[in-house]
Structures are given as structure tokens and as C-alpha cells.
TORROLUM-16627 format. One record per atom (N, C-alpha, C, CB): residue number from 1; x, y, z; chain; atom name. Coordinates in steps of 0.05 Angstrom, whole numbers. Atoms other than C-alpha are relative to their C-alpha. Glycine has a CB too. Layout:
N
    nr       c1       c2       c3   kette   atom
   NUM        X        Y        Z       A     CA
...
! end
This chain:
190
    nr       c1       c2       c3   kette   atom
     1       -8      -13      -26       A      N
     1     -442       34      123       A     CA
     1       28       -8        5       A      C
     1      -19       -8       24       A     CB
     2      -27        7       -4       A      N
     2     -371       37      133       A     CA
     2        8       -5       28       A      C
     2       15       19      -10       A     CB
     3       -2        9      -28       A      N
     3     -349       -3      190       A     CA
     3       31       10        9       A      C
     3       -6      -36        3       A     CB
     4      -22      -12      -13       A      N
     4     -297       29      237       A     CA
     4       16      -22       16       A      C
     4       -9       22       17       A     CB
     5      -13       18      -16       A      N
     5     -242      -16      267       A     CA
     5       20       18       14       A      C
     5       12      -24      -16       A     CB
     6      -20      -13      -21       A      N
     6     -200        4      328       A     CA
     6       25      -14      -10       A      C
     6       -8       -6       33       A     CB
     7      -24       12        2       A      N
     7     -126       -9      324       A     CA
     7        2      -29       11       A      C
     7       17       17       13       A     CB
     8       -3       29      -15       A      N
     8     -135      -77      365       A     CA
     8      -18      -15      -19       A      C
     8      -12       -4       34       A     CB
     9       19        7       20       A      N
     9     -190      -94      309       A     CA
     9       11      -11      -32       A      C
     9      -18       25       -3       A     CB
    10       -9        4       26       A      N
    10     -139     -114      252       A     CA
    10      -12      -23      -10       A      C
    10       29       -1       -3       A     CB
    11       14       27       14       A      N
    11     -165     -186      246       A     CA
    11      -26        5      -17       A      C
    11      -10      -21       24       A     CB
    12       28       -4       18       A      N
    12     -236     -162      226       A     CA
    12        3       17      -23       A      C
    12      -23       14       17       A     CB
    13       -3      -18       23       A      N
    13     -210     -106      181       A     CA
    13       14      -23      -21       A      C
    13       21       30        8       A     CB
    14      -15       17       22       A      N
    14     -161     -164      147       A     CA
    14      -24      -20      -11       A      C
    14       29      -20       16       A     CB
    15       25       15        3       A      N
    15     -224     -211      148       A     CA
    15      -18       16      -24       A      C
    15      -18       -2       30       A     CB
    16       15      -18       14       A      N
    16     -261     -152      112       A     CA
    16       12        3      -30       A      C
    16        0       28       16       A     CB
    17      -14        1       24       A      N
    17     -204     -149       59       A     CA
    17       -5      -24      -17       A      C
    17       26        3        3       A     CB
    18        4       29       18       A      N
    18     -208     -222       43       A     CA
    18      -25       -5      -13       A      C
    18        3      -26       17       A     CB
    19       22        4       12       A      N
    19     -275     -214       29       A     CA
    19       -6       20      -27       A      C
    19      -19        0       20       A     CB
    20        2      -23       21       A      N
    20     -265     -158      -25       A     CA
    20        2       28        7       A      C
    20      -24       -1      -12       A     CB
    21        4      -31       -7       A      N
    21     -267      -96       16       A     CA
    21       23       19       -8       A      C
    21       -4        2       32       A     CB
    22      -15      -32        1       A      N
    22     -233      -30        7       A     CA
    22       -6       15       28       A      C
    22      -15       22      -29       A     CB
    23        2      -14      -26       A      N
    23     -211        3       69       A     CA
    23       19       23       -1       A      C
    23        6      -20       26       A     CB
    24      -16      -23      -10       A      N
    24     -175       66       97       A     CA
    24       12       -8       24       A      C
    24      -15       24        4       A     CB
    25      -17        6      -18       A      N
    25     -118       56      136       A     CA
    25       26       20        9       A      C
    25        8      -24       -8       A     CB
    26      -27      -17       -1       A      N
    26      -58       96      169       A     CA
    26       25       -9      -12       A      C
    26        7        5       27       A     CB
    27      -25        7       10       A      N
    27       11       95      139       A     CA
    27       18       19       15       A      C
    27        2        3      -31       A     CB
    28      -16      -14      -17       A      N
    28       75      129      158       A     CA
    28       -8       32        0       A      C
    28       29       -6       -7       A     CB
    29        3      -30        0       A      N
    29       52      199      134       A     CA
    29      -30        6       -2       A      C
    29       15       14      -25       A     CB
    30       29       -7        7       A      N
    30      -23      198      105       A     CA
    30      -15      -25        5       A      C
    30       -4       10      -31       A     CB
    31       21       25       -1       A      N
    31      -83      150      110       A     CA
    31        3      -11      -30       A      C
    31      -35       11        8       A     CB
    32        7       15       26       A      N
    32      -83      102       50       A     CA
    32      -27      -11        0       A      C
    32       18      -23       -6       A     CB
    33       25       16        8       A      N
    33     -136       63       13       A     CA
    33       17      -30       -5       A      C
    33      -18       15      -32       A     CB
    34      -14       22        4       A      N
    34     -119       -9        8       A     CA
    34      -20      -28       -6       A      C
    34       18       -2       24       A     CB
    35       11       25        8       A      N
    35     -147      -78      -19       A     CA
    35       19      -22       -3       A      C
    35      -13        3      -24       A     CB
    36      -17       27        8       A      N
    36     -126     -149      -34       A     CA
    36       13       11      -29       A      C
    36      -22      -31       -5       A     CB
    37       -8       -4       24       A      N
    37      -78     -138      -93       A     CA
    37       -5      -22      -20       A      C
    37       26        6        2       A     CB
    38        6       30       16       A      N
    38     -102     -209     -125       A     CA
    38      -34        7       -7       A      C
    38        4      -35       25       A     CB
    39       30       -5        2       A      N
    39     -176     -183     -122       A     CA
    39       -6       19      -21       A      C
    39      -12       11       26       A     CB
    40        1      -19       22       A      N
    40     -184     -147     -191       A     CA
    40      -27       21       10       A      C
    40       -4      -18      -33       A     CB
    41       24      -15        1       A      N
    41     -259     -123     -172       A     CA
    41        1       19       18       A      C
    41      -21      -13        4       A     CB
    42       -7      -17      -23       A      N
    42     -237      -97     -103       A     CA
    42       16       21      -12       A      C
    42       15      -15       24       A     CB
    43      -18      -20       11       A      N
    43     -180      -62     -142       A     CA
    43      -16       22      -13       A      C
    43       18      -13      -21       A     CB
    44        9      -19       17       A      N
    44     -226      -32     -192       A     CA
    44      -19       21       14       A      C
    44      -14      -13      -23       A     CB
    45       23      -21      -17       A      N
    45     -274       -5     -138       A     CA
    45       24       24       14       A      C
    45      -23      -22       34       A     CB
    46      -12      -18      -11       A      N
    46     -215       28     -104       A     CA
    46       13       21      -15       A      C
    46       15      -10       14       A     CB
    47       -7      -20       22       A      N
    47     -193       60     -169       A     CA
    47      -21       22       -5       A      C
    47        5      -15      -27       A     CB
    48       23      -10        9       A      N
    48     -265       82     -184       A     CA
    48        2       23       25       A      C
    48      -27      -22       -3       A     CB
    49        2      -20      -27       A      N
    49     -267      116     -108       A     CA
    49       26       20       -4       A      C
    49        4      -20       35       A     CB
    50      -18      -15        3       A      N
    50     -199      148     -121       A     CA
    50       -3       21      -26       A      C
    50       21      -16        0       A     CB
    51        1      -13       28       A      N
    51     -218      173     -197       A     CA
    51       25        2       -7       A      C
    51      -12       27       -3       A     CB
    52      -25       -3       11       A      N
    52     -152      157     -217       A     CA
    52        4      -17      -20       A      C
    52       19       -4       17       A     CB
    53       -6       15       24       A      N
    53     -123      136     -283       A     CA
    53        6      -31        9       A      C
    53       24       13      -16       A     CB
    54      -13       24       -6       A      N
    54     -111       58     -280       A     CA
    54       29       -5       -8       A      C
    54      -15      -18      -10       A     CB
    55      -28        2        8       A      N
    55      -48       69     -318       A     CA
    55       22       11       16       A      C
    55        3       11      -25       A     CB
    56      -20       -6      -19       A      N
    56      -14       96     -258       A     CA
    56        8      -17       20       A      C
    56       -5       20       11       A     CB
    57       -7       17      -15       A      N
    57      -10       40     -217       A     CA
    57        4        3       32       A      C
    57       20       -6      -11       A     CB
    58       -2       -6      -25       A      N
    58        0       31     -141       A     CA
    58       22      -15       10       A      C
    58      -24       -4       13       A     CB
    59      -16       17      -14       A      N
    59       46        4      -91       A     CA
    59       -9      -19       17       A      C
    59       15       12       11       A     CB
    60       11       23      -19       A      N
    60       44      -55      -46       A     CA
    60       15        1       25       A      C
    60        4      -30      -12       A     CB
    61      -13       -5      -26       A      N
    61       57      -46       29       A     CA
    61       -1      -30       12       A      C
    61      -18       24       19       A     CB
    62       -2       28      -15       A      N
    62       79     -107       75       A     CA
    62        9        4       29       A      C
    62       20      -20      -14       A     CB
    63      -15        0      -25       A      N
    63       98     -125      146       A     CA
    63       25      -10       -1       A      C
    63      -12      -12       19       A     CB
    64      -27        9        3       A      N
    64      158     -160      124       A     CA
    64        9       -8      -25       A      C
    64        4      -20       14       A     CB
    65       -5        1       30       A      N
    65      201     -181       61       A     CA
    65       -8      -23      -11       A      C
    65       27        2       -7       A     CB
    66       12       25        9       A      N
    66      172     -248       61       A     CA
    66      -28       -1      -13       A      C
    66       -2      -15       22       A     CB
    67       22       -3       12       A      N
    67      106     -219       40       A     CA
    67        2       17      -27       A      C
    67      -17       10       19       A     CB
    68        2      -12       23       A      N
    68      131     -182      -21       A     CA
    68       25      -13      -15       A      C
    68        0       31        3       A     CB
    69      -24        8       19       A      N
    69      196     -224      -45       A     CA
    69      -11      -13      -23       A      C
    69       20      -21       13       A     CB
    70        5       11       23       A      N
    70      156     -262      -93       A     CA
    70       -9       17      -24       A      C
    70      -15      -18        4       A     CB
    71       12      -21       20       A      N
    71      133     -198     -131       A     CA
    71       27        7      -10       A      C
    71      -21       28       12       A     CB
    72      -28       -8       17       A      N
    72      212     -185     -149       A     CA
    72       10      -20      -20       A      C
    72       26        5       21       A     CB
    73      -17       18       19       A      N
    73      244     -210     -209       A     CA
    73       30        1        7       A      C
    73       -4       11      -30       A     CB
    74      -36       -3      -11       A      N
    74      311     -227     -176       A     CA
    74       16       -4      -24       A      C
    74       12      -26       24       A     CB
    75      -21        6       21       A      N
    75      340     -246     -247       A     CA
    75        9       28       -9       A      C
    75      -10      -19      -25       A     CB
    76       -9      -30        6       A      N
    76      341     -167     -256       A     CA
    76       11       18       17       A      C
    76      -18       14       -8       A     CB
    77      -10      -16      -24       A      N
    77      365     -146     -195       A     CA
    77       28      -15       17       A      C
    77      -27        4       22       A     CB
    78      -24       14      -13       A      N
    78      436     -162     -163       A     CA
    78       -5       -5       34       A      C
    78       29       20       -6       A     CB
    79        3        3      -25       A      N
    79      441     -192      -93       A     CA
    79        6       14       21       A      C
    79        8      -15        4       A     CB
    80      -12      -18      -16       A      N
    80      482     -141      -62       A     CA
    80      -22       26        1       A      C
    80       30        8      -12       A     CB
    81       17      -13        1       A      N
    81      433      -91      -83       A     CA
    81      -26       -5       16       A      C
    81       -1        1      -20       A     CB
    82       23       11      -11       A      N
    82      374     -130      -53       A     CA
    82        3        0       29       A      C
    82       -5      -27      -10       A     CB
    83       -7        0      -28       A      N
    83      410     -143        9       A     CA
    83        1       32       17       A      C
    83       30      -15        0       A     CB
    84       -3      -29      -12       A      N
    84      425      -66       20       A     CA
    84      -28       10        4       A      C
    84       17       21      -20       A     CB
    85       27       -8        4       A      N
    85      350      -50        7       A     CA
    85      -12       -9       26       A      C
    85      -15      -12      -25       A     CB
    86       12       10      -24       A      N
    86      330      -99       59       A     CA
    86       11        5       25       A      C
    86       -2      -25        0       A     CB
    87      -11      -10      -26       A      N
    87      374      -74      110       A     CA
    87       -9       29        7       A      C
    87       31        0       -2       A     CB
    88       16      -27       -5       A      N
    88      335       -8      104       A     CA
    88      -25       -3       10       A      C
    88       -3       16      -22       A     CB
    89       31       11       -8       A      N
    89      269      -44      120       A     CA
    89        6      -12       25       A      C
    89      -16      -24      -23       A     CB
    90       17      -17        7       A      N
    90      229      -40      153       A     CA
    90        6       32        8       A      C
    90      -24      -11       11       A     CB
    91       -8      -26       -3       A      N
    91      221       30      143       A     CA
    91      -15       19      -18       A      C
    91       28        2       -3       A     CB
    92       10      -20       21       A      N
    92      196       93      106       A     CA
    92        9        2      -28       A      C
    92        3       23        9       A     CB
    93      -11       -2       28       A      N
    93      225       74       40       A     CA
    93      -12      -19      -18       A      C
    93       28       -4       -1       A     CB
    94       12       17       28       A      N
    94      189       52      -23       A     CA
    94       19       -3      -26       A      C
    94      -26       15      -12       A     CB
    95      -18        3       21       A      N
    95      229       22      -77       A     CA
    95      -12      -15      -27       A      C
    95       23      -15       11       A     CB
    96       10       10       22       A      N
    96      212        4     -149       A     CA
    96       18      -21       -7       A      C
    96       -5       20      -20       A     CB
    97      -16       27        7       A      N
    97      234      -67     -166       A     CA
    97       -2       -9      -31       A      C
    97      -13      -26       18       A     CB
    98       10        8       20       A      N
    98      234     -100     -233       A     CA
    98      -24      -25       11       A      C
    98       23       -8      -20       A     CB
    99       25       19      -10       A      N
    99      168     -143     -227       A     CA
    99       -1      -26       -6       A      C
    99      -24        9      -11       A     CB
   100       -6       29        2       A      N
   100      164     -219     -224       A     CA
   100      -32       -3      -13       A      C
   100        9      -18       33       A     CB
   101       26       11        8       A      N
   101       98     -255     -262       A     CA
   101      -20        1       22       A      C
   101        3      -29      -10       A     CB
   102       16       -3      -27       A      N
   102       67     -255     -188       A     CA
   102      -15       28       -2       A      C
   102       23       -2       29       A     CB
   103       12      -28        1       A      N
   103       47     -184     -200       A     CA
   103      -24        4      -16       A      C
   103       18       19      -10       A     CB
   104       24        4       20       A      N
   104      -23     -179     -228       A     CA
   104        1       32      -11       A      C
   104      -33      -11       17       A     CB
   105       -8      -33       18       A      N
   105      -14     -124     -287       A     CA
   105      -18       20        9       A      C
   105       -6        1      -37       A     CB
   106       15      -24       -6       A      N
   106      -71      -84     -262       A     CA
   106       15       21       29       A      C
   106      -33      -13        7       A     CB
   107      -15       -8      -20       A      N
   107      -29      -71     -201       A     CA
   107       22       21       -8       A      C
   107       10      -23       11       A     CB
   108      -25      -16       12       A      N
   108       32      -42     -239       A     CA
   108       -6       27      -18       A      C
   108       16      -21      -18       A     CB
   109        6      -19       18       A      N
   109      -10       -1     -287       A     CA
   109       13       -2      -26       A      C
   109        5       24       11       A     CB
   110      -10        0       24       A      N
   110       27       23     -345       A     CA
   110       34       -2        4       A      C
   110      -12       26      -15       A     CB
   111      -32        1      -11       A      N
   111       99       11     -307       A     CA
   111       11      -28       -6       A      C
   111        2        5       36       A     CB
   112      -13       28        8       A      N
   112      147      -43     -321       A     CA
   112        8       -8       29       A      C
   112       28        2      -23       A     CB
   113       -6        7      -28       A      N
   113      163      -48     -244       A     CA
   113      -22       -1       17       A      C
   113       17       17       12       A     CB
   114       18       -1      -25       A      N
   114      131      -51     -176       A     CA
   114       10        9       22       A      C
   114      -10      -23        7       A     CB
   115      -13      -13      -26       A      N
   115      138       -8     -121       A     CA
   115      -13      -15       26       A      C
   115       -5       35        2       A     CB
   116       -5       14      -19       A      N
   116      148      -42      -56       A     CA
   116       10       16       25       A      C
   116       16      -19       -9       A     CB
   117      -10       -6      -26       A      N
   117      147      -23       20       A     CA
   117        4      -20       21       A      C
   117      -16       18       11       A     CB
   118        0       11      -26       A      N
   118      163      -58       83       A     CA
   118       -4       23       23       A      C
   118       26      -18        4       A     CB
   119        4      -26      -24       A      N
   119      131      -11      136       A     CA
   119        7       -8       27       A      C
   119      -31       11        2       A     CB
   120       -6        4      -31       A      N
   120      154        0      205       A     CA
   120      -20        9       17       A      C
   120       25       15        9       A     CB
   121       21      -15      -16       A      N
   121       88       39      223       A     CA
   121      -13      -28        9       A      C
   121      -22       25      -19       A     CB
   122       11       28      -18       A      N
   122       56      -16      274       A     CA
   122      -28       -1      -12       A      C
   122       -1        2       39       A     CB
   123       28        0        5       A      N
   123      -18        0      255       A     CA
   123       -3      -17      -27       A      C
   123      -12       31       -2       A     CB
   124       -6       17       25       A      N
   124        1      -21      183       A     CA
   124        5      -25       -3       A      C
   124       18        8      -12       A     CB
   125       -6       27       -1       A      N
   125       42      -74      196       A     CA
   125      -14      -24       11       A      C
   125       20        1       11       A     CB
   126       19       15      -10       A      N
   126       -6     -106      240       A     CA
   126      -17       -9      -19       A      C
   126      -12       12       20       A     CB
   127       19        6       23       A      N
   127      -59     -103      185       A     CA
   127        9      -24      -17       A      C
   127       -1       26      -19       A     CB
   128      -16       18       14       A      N
   128      -10     -136      137       A     CA
   128        7      -26       12       A      C
   128       22       13       -6       A     CB
   129       -3       28      -14       A      N
   129        5     -192      186       A     CA
   129      -31      -16        3       A      C
   129       15        6       33       A     CB
   130       22       14       -7       A      N
   130      -68     -203      201       A     CA
   130      -16      -11      -29       A      C
   130      -19       21       19       A     CB
   131        9        2       26       A      N
   131      -84     -203      125       A     CA
   131       16      -25       -6       A      C
   131        5       25      -18       A     CB
   132      -18       23       13       A      N
   132      -25     -252      110       A     CA
   132       17        6      -19       A      C
   132      -14      -21      -11       A     CB
   133       -7       -9       26       A      N
   133        2     -210       56       A     CA
   133        3       28       -5       A      C
   133      -17      -10      -18       A     CB
   134       -7      -32       13       A      N
   134       23     -146       19       A     CA
   134      -28        6       -4       A      C
   134       21        4      -33       A     CB
   135       25      -13       11       A      N
   135      -37      -98       11       A     CA
   135        9       24      -20       A      C
   135      -18       12       26       A     CB
   136       -1      -20       17       A      N
   136      -49      -49      -40       A     CA
   136        1       28       19       A      C
   136      -25       -3      -22       A     CB
   137       -4      -22      -14       A      N
   137      -27       23      -17       A     CA
   137        3       23      -16       A      C
   137       20       -4       16       A     CB
   138       -4      -29       13       A      N
   138      -44       89      -45       A     CA
   138      -18       23       16       A      C
   138      -11       -2      -32       A     CB
   139       12      -21      -25       A      N
   139      -65      153       -9       A     CA
   139      -25        0       -4       A      C
   139        9       33        1       A     CB
   140       30        2       -3       A      N
   140     -132      162       12       A     CA
   140      -12       28       -2       A      C
   140       -9      -13       27       A     CB
   141        5      -27       10       A      N
   141     -155      219      -27       A     CA
   141      -10       -7      -32       A      C
   141       29       21        2       A     CB
   142        7        3       28       A      N
   142     -194      231      -93       A     CA
   142       27       14      -18       A      C
   142      -31       17       -6       A     CB
   143      -20      -11       20       A      N
   143     -142      246     -151       A     CA
   143        2       25        0       A      C
   143       -4       -5      -26       A     CB
   144        3      -27       -1       A      N
   144     -119      312     -145       A     CA
   144        0       16       20       A      C
   144      -17        6       -8       A     CB
   145        4      -10      -26       A      N
   145     -135      327      -74       A     CA
   145       22       -5       15       A      C
   145      -21      -11       12       A     CB
   146      -24        7      -21       A      N
   146      -89      327      -13       A     CA
   146       -8      -23       17       A      C
   146        8       26       22       A     CB
   147        6       21      -17       A      N
   147      -84      263       24       A     CA
   147      -12        1       26       A      C
   147       20      -12        3       A     CB
   148       13        3      -25       A      N
   148     -120      247       81       A     CA
   148       20       -5       21       A      C
   148      -21      -21       -1       A     CB
   149      -19        5      -24       A      N
   149      -82      248      149       A     CA
   149      -13       -6       22       A      C
   149       19       22        7       A     CB
   150       18       10      -19       A      N
   150     -135      230      191       A     CA
   150      -21      -21       -5       A      C
   150      -14       21        8       A     CB
   151       21       11        9       A      N
   151     -190      180      196       A     CA
   151      -28       16       -8       A      C
   151       -3      -17       18       A     CB
   152       23      -20        0       A      N
   152     -243      235      199       A     CA
   152        6       13      -31       A      C
   152        0       25       29       A     CB
   153       -5      -11       26       A      N
   153     -208      266      132       A     CA
   153      -10      -23      -24       A      C
   153       33        9       -2       A     CB
   154        3       28       17       A      N
   154     -209      193       96       A     CA
   154      -31       -1        1       A      C
   154       17      -31       14       A     CB
   155       35        4       -4       A      N
   155     -288      188      121       A     CA
   155      -11       23      -18       A      C
   155      -14        5       36       A     CB
   156       13      -20        9       A      N
   156     -303      253       96       A     CA
   156        6        1      -32       A      C
   156        8       25       16       A     CB
   157       -1        7       30       A      N
   157     -269      241       23       A     CA
   157      -20      -20      -15       A      C
   157       25       -9       -4       A     CB
   158       11       30       12       A      N
   158     -304      168       14       A     CA
   158      -25       -3        9       A      C
   158       16      -28        9       A     CB
   159       22        8      -18       A      N
   159     -358      164       67       A     CA
   159      -11      -30       -1       A      C
   159      -23       18       -6       A     CB
   160       11       23       -6       A      N
   160     -403      105       60       A     CA
   160        7      -20      -23       A      C
   160      -30        3        5       A     CB
   161      -13       14       22       A      N
   161     -366       81       -4       A     CA
   161       21      -16        9       A      C
   161       11       18      -20       A     CB
   162      -15       20      -16       A      N
   162     -312       50       43       A     CA
   162      -13      -20       15       A      C
   162       15       12       17       A     CB
   163       15       19      -16       A      N
   163     -327      -14       67       A     CA
   163       13        2       27       A      C
   163        1      -31      -12       A     CB
   164       -9        0      -25       A      N
   164     -281       -2      128       A     CA
   164       22       21        0       A      C
   164        7      -28       10       A     CB
   165      -16      -26       -5       A      N
   165     -234       47      160       A     CA
   165       16      -10       24       A      C
   165      -18       30        7       A     CB
   166      -18        6      -23       A      N
   166     -180       30      215       A     CA
   166        7       26        8       A      C
   166       25      -19       -6       A     CB
   167        1      -24       -8       A      N
   167     -182       87      260       A     CA
   167       30       -3       17       A      C
   167      -28        8       17       A     CB
   168      -25        0      -20       A      N
   168     -110       94      287       A     CA
   168       17       21      -12       A      C
   168       18      -29        2       A     CB
   169      -11      -18        8       A      N
   169      -56      147      281       A     CA
   169       22       -3      -23       A      C
   169        7        9       20       A     CB
   170      -25        4       21       A      N
   170       -8      158      222       A     CA
   170       27        8       11       A      C
   170       -3       19      -27       A     CB
   171      -32       -3      -12       A      N
   171       68      158      235       A     CA
   171        8       25        0       A      C
   171       22      -13      -16       A     CB
   172      -10      -22        0       A      N
   172      110      207      242       A     CA
   172       15       21      -23       A      C
   172       12       -5       17       A     CB
   173      -15      -13       28       A      N
   173      134      226      170       A     CA
   173      -16       21       -6       A      C
   173        3      -20      -28       A     CB
   174       14      -26        7       A      N
   174      117      297      151       A     CA
   174      -12       -7      -32       A      C
   174       26       29        1       A     CB
   175        6        2       28       A      N
   175      108      273       73       A     CA
   175        1      -31       -7       A      C
   175       21       17      -16       A     CB
   176       -2       29        4       A      N
   176       94      204       41       A     CA
   176       25       -3       -9       A      C
   176      -19      -13      -18       A     CB
   177      -22       16        5       A      N
   177      149      156       28       A     CA
   177       20       10      -27       A      C
   177      -12      -27       -5       A     CB
   178      -14      -11       22       A      N
   178      208      178      -14       A     CA
   178       -2      -35      -19       A      C
   178       37       15       12       A     CB
   179       -2       19       15       A      N
   179      208      130      -75       A     CA
   179       23       -3      -19       A      C
   179      -20        0      -11       A     CB
   180      -27        0       15       A      N
   180      272      104     -111       A     CA
   180       -6      -26      -17       A      C
   180       30       -1       20       A     CB
   181        4       24       16       A      N
   181      280       59     -167       A     CA
   181       23      -22       10       A      C
   181        3        8      -34       A     CB
   182      -18       20      -13       A      N
   182      319       -6     -138       A     CA
   182       25       -7      -23       A      C
   182      -21      -29        9       A     CB
   183      -23        5       19       A      N
   183      362      -17     -200       A     CA
   183       20       22       -1       A      C
   183      -10       -5      -29       A     CB
   184      -21      -19       10       A      N
   184      393       49     -215       A     CA
   184        0       18       29       A      C
   184      -11       19      -32       A     CB
   185        7      -19      -20       A      N
   185      376       86     -146       A     CA
   185       -9       29       -3       A      C
   185       20        1       13       A     CB
   186       16      -27        4       A      N
   186      343      143     -180       A     CA
   186      -23        8       19       A      C
   186      -12       -1      -27       A     CB
   187       29       -4      -14       A      N
   187      292      181     -138       A     CA
   187      -22        6      -18       A      C
   187        1       22       20       A     CB
   188       20       -2       16       A      N
   188      228      176     -168       A     CA
   188      -22       20        8       A      C
   188       -9      -25       -3       A     CB
   189       15      -21      -16       A      N
   189      187      216     -115       A     CA
   189       19        6       26       A      C
   189      -32      -12        8       A     CB
   190      -13      -11      -18       A      N
   190      223      260      -70       A     CA
   190      -16       -3       30       A      C
   190        5       28      -11       A     CB
! end
């Protein structure tokens, strides 16, 4: 049975994540599916729910830069660029960085980099703070279907297969966040 968590119950949702749970939670524009990025079994369950090819990889979302700093290969990005990106966060911007060895291979899929975002959406940031680190974030929908924008839509897609669901509103973004390459600045997803 899917456990529903109210916005003020993120500590309980984070505890479920630490036990290997897969949950749906609101992000800036859509509901996301998440788990502990270092728990491979949870990650494989998430990808099975999504019916998504593992080579696609996912992004990691965090409450602050400290939660993601160790995932970036600092030798491959100049400090000025990193400072500029940090100045845009928290916010609805996802950047693909050269990845450090701290990134589990299954997270990046077939990609050389790692997509990271420091969110300003408070329900998501609160969940990351309660968890104590970054979370996997991929849209809550079976591959090829429109992303869920409400808790009810996420539950309709996945039902009892979800371990938990944070019932809070998504942010004010009309579409999922812009994704850019941190080194080149090229837009990967408008």
C-alpha cells in the first residue's frame, strides 16, 4: 500500500527513502519519482516502474549545493563557471556537469556527465534536507506518457507499486526545467 505523506511529514518520507523506498514527490513543474541515488536496488525498482531504458540516466535534485558538490569533477570545470551556476541556484535550472567518481554509474546511464539541480521548490528542498542529501529525480510517468502534475495523477500511474507519495503542490513552472551543459552552456532540453 502506498503511504501518503503530507507536506509536513517529510521526515517520515525521508526515512522511507533511507529504507530503500521509491516515492513520488512534487517538483517545480511536475511530480517526480525518487529514491536514494546510492541504493541500486531502489534505483532498479524506480526504472522498472517508469519502464525507461537504463541508458538514459536521471538527474539528482538537492536542497543546497553542499548536497551535490561531491558529484562534480572540479578538475573539468573552471571555478568561474561553477560560481556563475551556483549564483543561479536555488532555482529551476538543471546543469549537466562532468561527473566525479562519487556518482554511481547507474545514475548517469550512458552519459559522461551528471545532471544536477538545487531546487527552490520548498516541498522538494524540505524532502532533500530531511533525507540529508540529493535524491534521484525523474518525472513521475511511465516512459512515453505525460508527466504527472498532481499526487492523484502520480498515484493513477503507479498505484500500489509506489512505496510513498508526498502530497503537496508542484511549483509554478509550466514545463520541466531547462537543462544545460555546464561546460559549454549548450541547451540540452529547452
